[in-house]
N, C-alpha and C positions, 0 to 999 in steps of 0.2 A: 502494500499500498504505501502511495507516494504521501509524506506526510506535509500537513499546511505549517505554512510560517505564516507565525503573528511579528509582526515588525512595529512597535509603538514607537511614534513620532513627538516628543516633547517639544513645544514653541513657544517662543515669543517675541513678535515683533523682527523678526526673518522672511521677510518677504523674497528678498534679494537672494536670499540661500535657498527656498526649502523647495523649491520647482525642480533644481537639481536632486535633490536628495528626493524626493517622491520619486522622478525618474528613473534615480537609477534602484528602486525598490521594484517597482510595475515592470521596468526593463529587463527584470530577471526573467518574464514570461514564466514564473511558477505556475504548476497547474492551483495550487492550494496556497492562498496568499491571500493574508489580514492585512490590513495597512489602517491602523489605528493612530490618528495624528489629535493630538490632546495639545490645546493653546491655553497659555494661560491670558485670552485678553485681547489679543492683539489688535494696533490700531493704525496697523502699518500696511493693511491691503492682504495679510496673509490668507487671510478668509478666502478673497478671490482668486489667491493662486490654487488652493485647495481646491477648489470646486471647478477647477480647470480639469480635475483627473478625474471627473464623475463617477462611476461607479467603480473602478478602482480603490476608492478610500471605502472601508468598509464603517468605520467611525469617525467621525471629526464631532469632537468636543471643543467646544469655545467658553470658557468663563475663569472668574479670577481663582486662583488656587493660591499652594502654600508656598512654591519654586518648583524647579526639574523633578526633583525627588517625585514629590505630592503627582503631578501629571504624569509620570511615569508609573505610579502604585497605579494609579486612576484607568491607565492602559492596559495594565497586565492583567486587573481584574474583569475586562473586557473579552480579553482574547481568549480564543477558544484553541490556538493550534497546537500540535505537539512540539515544536519547537520556535522557542520565544529567542527575542531580542529589543533591545532601543538603539535607534539610529537618532542622535540629535540633528536638528535640522539644519545644520551648517557643516555635515559631512554629507560624505557617500558612499557608495559602494562600488566595488568595481566590477564588470559586467561576468556573466558565468560562474559566480561563487557557488548559490544556492544547492547547485547538483553536490558539490563536493564538501560541505559544510552536513545536508542529510545523507551523505554516506556516513560520514564519521560520527552524527550522533544516532542514528537508528531511528526507531519506531517511536520514541518520546518517553518509552517507561522508564529508560536509564537512566543512571544518573552520571550524567556527562557533560562537558563543557567542554566546545570546541574553539578554537583561538588560531587566530593568524596573523602574518606581519600585517603593518600599515603603509602607507606611507603619506608621511608629515609634509602638509606644505603650508609653508608661512608665507601667506597671501602678500604682504607688506611688501616683501622685498623678493617675491617670485622665484622662491627656494623650495624644493623638496630634498627628503631625506627618505632613507628607509631603515624603517625601526624594524629587525628582524623578530619573530617571536621568539620567546624564553621554552624551552624544553624541560622546565623544572621549576613550575610557577609555584609549587607548594613549599618549595624552599625557602623562597624568596618573597613571600607576599605579607610576611611581617615588617618588614623595611623595605620596601620597593612595590611602587603600582607597576608591575610587570605586566598585567593583561590590557593590552589596547581595547578597549572598551568599543570602539565602532567596529574592531574584528573579529568582537567574541559572541556565540549564542549557546544556547544552553537548552535539554529539554525540561518541557514541564514539572516531569519531577523534581527537577535541582529546585526550580522554583517553590514550589509547594512546601518543600523538605527547608528549605534556605528560610524564606519569610520574604516579606517585603525589602524595599528599600528604607533604610535608619532615616529620618527626617531632621534628626538631629545633626545631620553632618549638610555640608552643602560642597564643600571641593573633596572631600574623599567616598561619596557616595556609592562608586561603582568599586572601587578600592575596598570597602568594607564589605561589600555582598560577597565580591570574589574572593575573599579570606574566609568568611562564612561559610563561603558552598565549598573551599577547600576542606572543609572537615568532616564530609561525607560524600564529595563526588571524584571521580577520574576527570584529568585535564588530558585533551588532545590538542596536539600541538600539529597545525596546520604549516605547513614548509612552503607558503606563499601568501602574497599580500592578498586582502579581501575587500580593503577601504582606505578611502582617502581622509584624513583626518586634518580638518583645516585649521590656522590659526589666522583671526586677524583681529584687527581694534579692538572689538566688542568680545571675544572670545573669553567665555567664562573664565578659562584655567588662566588666562595674562590677567586677568583683573582679581582686584583684591588683594593684593599679595602679602598685606600684615595678616591679613585673618586666613587666607589660605596656607602661611608657613604655619603660623600657630595652630589651626585645623591638622597637618600634616605631621608637627612633631609631637603632638598631642597624643596623635592615633598611634605614632612610632613607638613612643616610650610606655604606652596601656599595651601594645601586645609584643613589642621585641625587649623590654626592660630601658631601667634607667640609664646603662650605658649608652646604649642606642640614641636614647632622647636624650642624653645631656651633651652627645656629637650633632645629631640633629640642630639642638637649638643655640649652639654656638657656632654654627656654620652658618644657620638662618640670621644669629644678630651681626653676622660678616658677611651677611652673601652677596651684597655689589661689589665691594671693592676687593673680596677672595675671588669671585666670578673675574672680575677685570683682569687680576692680574695671573689667572693662569690661562685669561683666553690670551695674552699675551707672549706666557713662555708658549703658547702652543704654535702661536704665529712665528715665533723666533726658533722652532724647532726642539725648545728647551723645555717641555713640559718633564720631561724624566726627573729632572731636577725640580720639581716644586716643592717636594721638603725640606729641600734648602733655602726656600724662600720664606715659608711658612712652618719652622721646625715646632714651634710650640704646640701646632695645633694639631698637627701629625704624632708627633710624640704621645698628645694624650687620646688622641683617637684612632689614627692609624688611618686604613683603609674605608675607616669608615664615613671620613670626610669624602670622598668619593662618591660615595652611594648618597649620601645627605646632599650633594650639589646637583646629582641626578634628579633626584625628587625635587627639590625645592627650585631649581632653576627651571625658566620654560625655553 
């Protein structure tokens, strides 16, 4: 039996992006597909763009909500598919990926998450980077957001066991959910890019830096312990000058000498510094 995909698209005032997002889902031409758009009450013409897709949209809800996590939870409550995911309205899928995901996840009763690589697109500087999928997420999730959310799919069984997104979080919603899911499911790594992950001026991850840093530091401290938390907090406190310094070393081919330029930090925290930088910088 061909599994049904239910894709939830949370959105708020992203009319300039959401058409490409929805086209990338509908364009998979999958015989069983639900597209569920949950809009927080946009005023920029988002509804007009969604309506252009007609019957391809299974559900369209537009009303005030408590933010991205609330929108996603609402959408998942409407979903009826065997394979679930959410796709933010500024990201998009690459062509022809559903067949590979369906093959990995099976019929929907198995406790599985399938995740792949993503192509990060930094729109402002027209730059792309290939971010490969890790093959050992369970070992890393306490200290790294190592699942690229636009390239992740899971079975209904995993969502029902793990439960909805934790609305206490804003910036680590997906990280927290994948960590909780990892306690009782299998992760299958697909060695291929599944999505384009767009960074732009209004991108959520790129905004609210102090709040984002504090949420990440507290999350790592809770799940990985005080030593990791201390490393993240010290790096966060010096994030901008430290990042600029390390960028200059990279540009000059001297990155291998980074510990000489920041001896105290590396003496106290070792390679935890590199991990913290990778999670705190965008």
